[in-house]
Structures are given as C-alpha cells and as structure tokens.
Backbone as JSON, one array per atom type, in Angstrom:
{
  "sequence": "MIHAKEATLSSTFVTIEQILPALAAAPARIAEVTAGMTPAQLQAAPNPGEWSTSDVLAHLRACADVWGDCISAIIAQDRPTLRAVNPRTWIKSTDYPTQDFRSSLRAFTRQRSRLVAQLTPLALEDWSRRATVTGAGKALERTVLSYAQGMASHERPHLKQIKRIASLVRVKP",
  "N": [[0.84, -1.04, -0.25], [-0.12, 2.54, -0.9], [1.58, 4.99, 0.78], [0.41, 8.98, 1.61], [2.14, 10.57, 2.02], [4.19, 8.95, 0.38], [3.98, 8.81, -2.21], [5.52, 10.47, -3.29], [8.15, 10.87, -5.59], [11.2, 10.38, -4.86], [12.99, 11.15, -6.66], [12.56, 13.31, -8.46], [10.58, 14.21, -7.37], [7.79, 14.63, -8.39], [4.17, 14.41, -7.47], [1.05, 12.51, -7.25], [-0.28, 14.27, -7.64], [0.32, 16.13, -9.18], [0.81, 14.39, -11.75], [-1.33, 14.02, -13.18], [-2.32, 16.31, -13.89], [-0.03, 16.92, -15.42], [0.18, 14.75, -17.36], [-2.3, 14.86, -18.49], [-2.05, 17.56, -19.73], [-0.48, 17.75, -21.53], [-1.12, 17.01, -24.71], [-2.16, 19.23, -24.73], [-0.64, 22.01, -25.04], [1.2, 21.23, -26.55], [-0.45, 21.4, -29.08], [-0.8, 24.48, -29.05], [1.83, 24.86, -29.06], [2.37, 24.94, -31.94], [0.57, 25.68, -33.59], [-0.42, 27.12, -36.55], [1.91, 26.45, -37.8], [3.04, 25.42, -40.24], [3.11, 22.33, -42.37], [5.57, 21.8, -43.5], [7.25, 23.53, -41.47], [6.34, 21.7, -39.48], [8.07, 19.01, -39.78], [10.26, 20.11, -40.4], [13.58, 20.15, -39.15], [15.79, 22.01, -36.98], [18.25, 21.96, -36.89], [21.1, 20.59, -38.86], [20.42, 17.0, -38.01], [19.65, 17.47, -36.17], [16.52, 16.55, -34.22], [12.93, 17.47, -36.08], [9.79, 19.19, -35.13], [7.92, 17.21, -36.16], [9.04, 14.6, -35.47], [9.99, 14.71, -32.35], [7.41, 14.06, -31.25], [6.11, 11.72, -31.99], [7.9, 10.45, -31.68], [7.33, 10.32, -28.4], [4.63, 9.47, -29.41], [5.69, 6.81, -29.42], [6.34, 6.2, -26.88], [4.22, 6.79, -24.93], [2.54, 4.28, -25.99], [4.42, 1.84, -25.51], [4.81, 2.58, -22.93], [2.18, 2.82, -21.71], [0.75, 0.79, -22.61], [2.03, -0.9, -20.78], [0.86, 0.08, -18.1], [-1.55, -0.28, -18.36], [-1.53, -3.11, -18.04], [-0.91, -2.94, -15.4], [-3.04, -2.35, -14.79], [-5.01, -4.15, -14.77], [-4.28, -6.28, -14.31], [-3.41, -9.11, -12.7], [-0.32, -8.54, -10.6], [1.35, -8.9, -13.21], [3.28, -10.0, -15.09], [5.87, -8.52, -17.16], [7.14, -7.84, -20.43], [10.27, -6.25, -21.49], [10.0, -3.31, -23.44], [11.64, -0.84, -25.55], [10.95, 2.0, -26.43], [11.99, 3.23, -28.43], [12.83, 0.8, -29.8], [9.85, -0.29, -30.63], [8.64, 2.29, -32.29], [10.04, 1.4, -34.73], [8.22, -0.26, -35.44], [6.01, 0.5, -36.25], [4.5, 3.47, -38.49], [4.87, 6.27, -37.11], [7.34, 8.28, -37.91], [6.28, 9.21, -40.09], [3.73, 9.73, -39.9], [1.03, 12.99, -40.38], [1.4, 15.81, -39.02], [-0.58, 16.41, -37.35], [-2.93, 14.96, -37.43], [-1.6, 12.85, -36.23], [-0.69, 14.08, -33.65], [-3.43, 13.95, -32.89], [-3.81, 11.41, -32.47], [-2.19, 10.81, -30.43], [-3.88, 12.65, -28.77], [-5.7, 11.23, -28.37], [-5.22, 8.77, -27.14], [-4.27, 9.52, -24.96], [-6.25, 10.76, -23.7], [-7.41, 8.65, -22.92], [-5.55, 6.87, -21.58], [-5.44, 9.57, -19.26], [-8.24, 9.58, -18.29], [-8.07, 6.14, -17.47], [-6.46, 6.27, -15.06], [-7.19, 8.64, -13.86], [-9.29, 7.66, -11.68], [-8.23, 5.81, -9.75], [-8.0, 4.68, -6.7], [-5.21, 5.32, -4.04], [-4.22, 3.42, -3.19], [-3.97, 1.53, -5.79], [-2.39, 2.75, -7.1], [0.56, 1.63, -6.77], [0.36, -1.28, -7.11], [1.63, -3.48, -8.96], [4.73, -4.93, -11.03], [6.56, -6.84, -12.74], [8.93, -6.55, -14.42], [10.79, -7.57, -17.14], [13.56, -8.2, -19.38], [15.26, -6.76, -20.03], [18.34, -7.08, -18.39], [18.7, -7.12, -15.53], [15.6, -8.76, -13.2], [12.66, -6.45, -13.09], [11.13, -4.64, -10.63], [8.2, -2.89, -10.94], [5.82, 0.17, -10.69], [2.09, 1.54, -10.69], [2.37, 4.31, -10.02], [5.53, 4.41, -10.73], [5.24, 4.04, -13.58], [3.64, 6.18, -14.97], [4.51, 8.78, -13.31], [7.01, 8.38, -14.37], [6.9, 8.69, -17.06], [5.64, 11.8, -17.52], [7.33, 12.61, -16.14], [9.63, 11.9, -18.11], [8.18, 13.63, -20.43], [8.45, 16.39, -19.93], [10.87, 18.01, -20.48], [10.81, 17.35, -23.57], [9.13, 18.12, -24.6], [9.82, 21.32, -23.89], [11.36, 21.23, -25.71], [9.89, 20.69, -27.69], [8.81, 23.42, -28.11], [10.97, 25.11, -28.01], [12.13, 23.84, -30.94], [9.62, 24.78, -32.51], [9.48, 27.87, -31.51], [12.26, 28.69, -33.26], [12.56, 27.12, -36.23], [10.17, 28.39, -36.95], [11.23, 31.2, -37.52], [13.1, 30.75, -39.64], [14.65, 31.13, -42.8]],
  "CA": [[-0.49, -0.01, -0.33], [1.45, 3.59, -0.87], [0.74, 6.58, 1.91], [0.6, 9.78, 1.12], [3.88, 10.61, 2.01], [5.3, 8.05, -0.1], [4.04, 9.12, -3.27], [6.36, 11.51, -3.87], [9.48, 10.38, -5.7], [12.41, 11.41, -4.43], [14.13, 11.95, -7.48], [11.86, 13.92, -8.65], [9.2, 15.5, -6.3], [6.42, 14.29, -8.84], [2.85, 13.45, -6.79], [-0.19, 12.21, -8.05], [-1.71, 15.24, -7.53], [1.25, 16.79, -10.14], [1.63, 13.34, -12.74], [-2.65, 13.67, -13.71], [-2.78, 16.89, -14.65], [0.88, 17.27, -16.82], [0.39, 14.08, -18.6], [-3.66, 15.52, -19.17], [-2.17, 18.86, -20.37], [1.14, 17.52, -22.8], [-1.49, 17.26, -26.06], [-3.13, 20.74, -25.34], [0.91, 22.4, -24.44], [1.72, 20.81, -27.98], [-0.84, 22.21, -30.6], [-0.68, 25.75, -28.51], [3.28, 25.95, -28.84], [2.37, 24.14, -33.05], [-0.58, 26.05, -34.11], [-0.05, 28.13, -37.45], [2.8, 25.74, -38.49], [2.83, 24.43, -41.62], [3.97, 20.98, -42.2], [7.15, 21.88, -44.04], [7.36, 23.47, -40.06], [6.69, 20.86, -38.68], [9.23, 18.71, -40.51], [12.28, 21.3, -40.15], [15.22, 20.18, -37.64], [16.63, 23.51, -36.62], [19.67, 21.85, -37.36], [20.83, 19.08, -39.43], [20.68, 15.75, -36.66], [18.48, 16.93, -34.84], [14.73, 16.11, -34.25], [12.0, 18.0, -35.83], [8.71, 18.43, -34.02], [7.46, 15.67, -35.63], [10.62, 13.51, -34.8], [9.48, 14.84, -31.07], [5.92, 13.94, -31.38], [6.45, 10.43, -32.65], [8.4, 9.61, -29.57], [6.05, 10.74, -26.97], [3.56, 8.98, -29.47], [6.22, 5.76, -28.56], [6.42, 5.88, -25.25], [2.89, 6.84, -24.44], [2.35, 3.47, -26.01], [4.96, 1.35, -24.55], [4.72, 2.49, -21.18], [0.96, 3.52, -21.2], [0.06, 0.14, -22.42], [2.37, -1.65, -19.03], [0.77, 1.23, -17.06], [-3.0, -0.84, -18.28], [-1.84, -4.69, -17.76], [-0.38, -4.36, -14.23], [-3.88, -2.05, -13.26], [-5.77, -5.24, -14.76], [-4.02, -8.39, -14.6], [-2.49, -9.07, -10.94], [1.56, -8.86, -10.5], [1.88, -9.46, -14.43], [4.87, -10.21, -15.62], [5.7, -7.7, -18.31], [8.39, -8.01, -21.04], [10.65, -4.13, -21.58], [10.02, -2.44, -24.59], [11.91, 0.37, -25.08], [9.96, 3.09, -27.51], [12.92, 3.26, -29.93], [12.72, -0.44, -30.35], [9.0, -0.27, -30.81], [8.72, 3.1, -33.13], [10.64, 1.52, -36.04], [7.4, -0.41, -36.29], [5.03, 1.92, -36.58], [5.02, 4.77, -39.14], [4.45, 7.27, -36.26], [7.46, 9.03, -37.7], [5.82, 9.5, -41.28], [2.78, 10.24, -40.37], [1.45, 13.97, -40.69], [1.56, 15.57, -37.48], [-1.88, 16.98, -36.52], [-3.23, 13.64, -37.93], [-0.31, 12.0, -35.6], [-1.39, 14.81, -32.79], [-4.7, 13.64, -32.77], [-4.39, 10.67, -32.1], [-2.01, 11.43, -29.59], [-4.59, 13.48, -27.47], [-6.78, 10.58, -27.96], [-4.63, 8.07, -26.72], [-3.32, 10.7, -24.02], [-7.11, 11.13, -22.88], [-7.78, 7.29, -22.39], [-4.91, 7.14, -20.52], [-6.06, 9.53, -17.74], [-9.68, 8.18, -17.24], [-8.19, 4.82, -16.59], [-5.44, 6.27, -14.24], [-8.2, 9.31, -12.98], [-10.23, 6.65, -10.36], [-7.53, 4.93, -9.19], [-7.31, 4.52, -5.2], [-4.13, 5.68, -3.81], [-3.39, 1.81, -3.2], [-3.59, 1.1, -6.65], [-0.88, 4.18, -8.16], [1.12, 0.65, -6.05], [-0.01, -2.21, -8.31], [2.93, -4.03, -9.33], [5.14, -5.49, -12.21], [7.85, -7.48, -12.57], [9.75, -6.23, -15.57], [12.12, -9.04, -17.79], [14.59, -8.87, -20.6], [16.33, -5.35, -19.88], [18.78, -7.21, -17.56], [18.1, -7.53, -13.52], [14.18, -8.29, -13.35], [12.35, -4.69, -12.05], [9.56, -3.92, -10.1], [7.7, -1.42, -11.68], [4.2, 0.4, -9.99], [1.56, 2.29, -11.95], [2.74, 5.25, -10.25], [6.66, 4.46, -11.42], [5.42, 3.99, -14.72], [2.58, 7.56, -14.44], [5.51, 9.2, -12.59], [8.23, 8.67, -15.94], [5.73, 9.06, -18.55], [4.85, 12.5, -17.06], [8.72, 13.05, -16.41], [9.88, 12.56, -19.87], [8.12, 14.61, -21.33], [8.51, 17.57, -19.47], [12.57, 18.54, -21.68], [10.28, 17.4, -24.83], [7.39, 19.69, -24.18], [10.06, 22.47, -23.92], [11.92, 21.0, -26.95], [8.99, 21.19, -29.0], [8.97, 24.75, -28.54], [12.48, 25.48, -28.75], [12.07, 24.16, -32.62], [8.87, 25.39, -33.08], [10.2, 29.12, -32.37], [13.57, 27.85, -34.19], [11.91, 26.9, -37.65], [9.15, 29.86, -37.35], [12.41, 32.45, -38.37], [14.13, 30.5, -40.97], [14.02, 32.14, -44.07]],
  "C": [[0.76, 1.44, 0.38], [0.1, 4.34, -0.09], [0.93, 7.52, 1.16], [1.98, 10.6, 0.98], [4.73, 10.19, 0.66], [4.72, 8.81, -2.0], [4.37, 10.14, -4.3], [7.39, 11.36, -4.11], [10.47, 10.6, -5.58], [13.73, 11.57, -5.84], [13.59, 12.93, -7.71], [10.77, 14.71, -7.91], [8.05, 15.7, -7.14], [4.94, 14.08, -8.25], [2.18, 12.9, -7.72], [-0.4, 13.55, -8.81], [-1.1, 16.25, -8.75], [1.26, 15.34, -11.39], [-0.05, 14.0, -13.51], [-2.6, 14.99, -14.5], [-1.59, 17.14, -16.15], [0.76, 16.27, -17.63], [-0.99, 14.94, -19.16], [-3.15, 16.58, -19.99], [-1.2, 19.21, -21.45], [0.67, 17.74, -24.42], [-1.86, 19.27, -26.06], [-1.8, 22.07, -25.48], [1.46, 21.9, -26.14], [0.33, 21.22, -28.98], [-1.31, 23.1, -30.04], [0.24, 25.88, -29.17], [3.39, 25.59, -31.35], [1.13, 24.87, -33.52], [0.3, 27.11, -35.05], [0.79, 27.63, -37.98], [2.52, 25.22, -39.28], [3.54, 23.01, -41.8], [5.35, 21.65, -43.03], [7.57, 22.41, -42.41], [8.17, 22.7, -38.94], [7.59, 19.76, -39.0], [10.34, 19.23, -40.39], [12.97, 20.72, -39.0], [14.86, 21.8, -38.21], [17.51, 23.32, -37.25], [20.17, 20.69, -37.93], [21.39, 18.17, -37.95], [19.44, 15.96, -36.46], [16.75, 17.45, -35.49], [14.26, 17.16, -34.74], [10.42, 18.13, -34.96], [8.33, 17.36, -34.42], [8.12, 14.23, -35.26], [9.64, 13.43, -33.05], [7.85, 14.05, -30.26], [5.86, 12.44, -31.71], [7.38, 9.44, -31.67], [8.07, 9.34, -28.81], [4.89, 9.26, -27.65], [4.44, 7.11, -28.74], [6.3, 5.06, -27.87], [5.41, 5.82, -24.39], [2.75, 5.12, -25.25], [2.93, 2.45, -25.47], [4.72, 1.6, -22.58], [2.92, 2.74, -20.91], [0.31, 1.92, -21.63], [0.87, -0.96, -21.29], [1.64, -0.31, -17.93], [-1.4, 0.19, -17.11], [-2.67, -2.32, -18.21], [-1.39, -4.33, -16.26], [-2.34, -3.33, -12.76], [-4.92, -3.25, -13.43], [-5.11, -6.08, -14.98], [-3.29, -7.49, -13.13], [-1.08, -9.23, -10.51], [1.56, -9.3, -11.79], [3.53, -9.73, -14.65], [5.04, -9.62, -16.78], [7.56, -7.54, -19.08], [8.66, -6.33, -21.1], [11.16, -4.28, -23.06], [10.82, -1.64, -24.72], [11.5, 1.0, -26.89], [11.14, 3.39, -28.1], [13.21, 2.59, -30.54], [11.33, -0.26, -30.84], [8.14, 1.35, -31.62], [8.7, 2.81, -34.7], [9.33, 0.03, -35.73], [5.61, 0.07, -36.29], [5.5, 3.3, -37.5], [4.77, 5.89, -38.52], [5.79, 8.33, -37.06], [7.61, 9.86, -39.15], [4.62, 9.93, -41.42], [2.63, 12.21, -39.98], [0.49, 14.14, -39.44], [0.16, 16.24, -36.69], [-2.69, 16.6, -37.12], [-2.35, 12.78, -35.99], [-0.68, 12.98, -33.64], [-2.74, 14.35, -32.19], [-4.49, 12.4, -32.13], [-3.17, 10.46, -30.39], [-2.69, 11.69, -28.29], [-5.48, 12.33, -27.24], [-6.7, 9.61, -26.45], [-4.55, 8.42, -24.59], [-5.24, 10.29, -22.9], [-7.85, 9.87, -22.62], [-6.86, 6.25, -20.89], [-5.4, 8.53, -18.36], [-7.33, 9.47, -17.29], [-9.35, 7.06, -17.05], [-7.11, 5.09, -15.09], [-6.56, 7.48, -13.28], [-8.78, 8.67, -11.41], [-9.39, 5.93, -9.63], [-7.51, 5.36, -7.84], [-6.6, 4.36, -5.22], [-2.98, 4.52, -3.75], [-3.18, 1.67, -4.65], [-2.88, 1.58, -8.01], [0.64, 3.18, -7.13], [0.92, -0.71, -6.03], [1.01, -2.46, -8.99], [2.96, -4.89, -10.53], [6.42, -5.49, -12.64], [8.14, -7.35, -14.14], [11.11, -6.94, -16.15], [12.37, -8.11, -19.02], [15.12, -7.08, -21.02], [17.57, -5.64, -18.92], [18.05, -7.77, -16.48], [16.45, -7.68, -13.84], [13.54, -6.68, -12.34], [11.25, -4.76, -11.86], [9.09, -2.47, -10.52], [6.13, -1.33, -10.57], [3.22, 0.69, -11.27], [2.27, 3.36, -11.74], [4.85, 5.95, -10.6], [6.44, 5.36, -12.59], [4.78, 5.8, -15.17], [3.9, 8.79, -14.28], [7.07, 9.82, -14.67], [7.52, 8.7, -17.32], [6.19, 11.04, -18.24], [6.62, 13.29, -17.09], [9.84, 13.64, -17.32], [9.75, 12.95, -20.49], [7.67, 15.94, -21.81], [9.85, 18.28, -20.71], [11.12, 18.52, -22.86], [9.07, 17.97, -24.85], [8.35, 20.6, -24.76], [11.28, 22.36, -25.55], [11.24, 21.45, -28.0], [8.39, 22.38, -29.34], [9.74, 25.45, -29.04], [12.5, 25.79, -30.59], [11.42, 24.79, -33.12], [9.32, 27.26, -33.57], [11.45, 28.56, -33.89], [12.67, 27.53, -36.44], [11.08, 28.41, -38.1], [10.3, 30.9, -38.0], [13.0, 31.95, -39.28], [13.74, 30.99, -42.47], [13.72, 30.41, -45.04]]
}
C-alpha cells in the first residue's frame, strides 16, 4: 500500500496530484506551441542531425504506447510479468515518423485522454500495483506510479524541446 507521503518520488518529487494534470495537459501544450505552423515547418529540423517537431511527437507517441500499455496491464492484472520494450525500438514498427503531424497529434490526444481517464479514478493503493519487468537485464519491479511518473518526467523536456524547435523553424528563411 502506498501512503500519501510515499506518493512523492524522491528523484523528482512529482506527486500523483502533479502527474495527472501534467499528463492531461501535454497534448494541448503541443497543439498550442505548434498552432499556425505549416507542414513543412513541422517536418523541419532546426539544425542538421536534430529532431523536427514531428520527430519529437512520434517519439512521445511511441513512449506513450509502451509505457501506457504497461500501466494498463498492471491495472488489469494482478502482479503481471511484462517484457521490457524500448520505445526507440517500438517506433520502428510504427509509421509514426512519417504521419502527418496534425493527425498524429489527434491520435496522441485520444490516447492520452484514455490514459488519464484510466488513471483518474484509481484509489491511492492502486498506484502501488506492481509488475515484474523482464528482458532488459535484471528483472525490475515497476508500479503504476513509477510508469506514470516516468512518462510525465520524460515528457517535460520534450515539451520544452518542441517549443524551442517551433520558435527556431518559424524564423528560418
């Protein structure tokens, strides 16, 4: 059982009360920052070798697929054993990098709405539901909380990255 004080993770101090709004707000933040950008701007990398806005969104979607599926499995099953999947490997099995940005963002928004709807009604103790994750070295214990916190923490710098990319490609001739 997880207690309210334990719901704060020492590495980032992100609480459940912070995780849910952060996860819920991510798609709208991306939409706001990219409003008015052309398809060419959304596909443009600010510098050679860097990601475009579309690339970052594709990466976020792959992470959301992998980690969101883990969250769903932990909620649905009692202490499942899950095989680790690297989102960078997973993305290769998708067409996310080539999708139109706006339709990709709509898909991400729908996916995120489903995840937040799944997480919102959880009782505090449900956030501590566990899975054993294998396939990436030593087996790890992960919880609903650790996956949701990891997703929210991982997205924060990528949302800043999207904002930076958008500002740079908008001003390029």
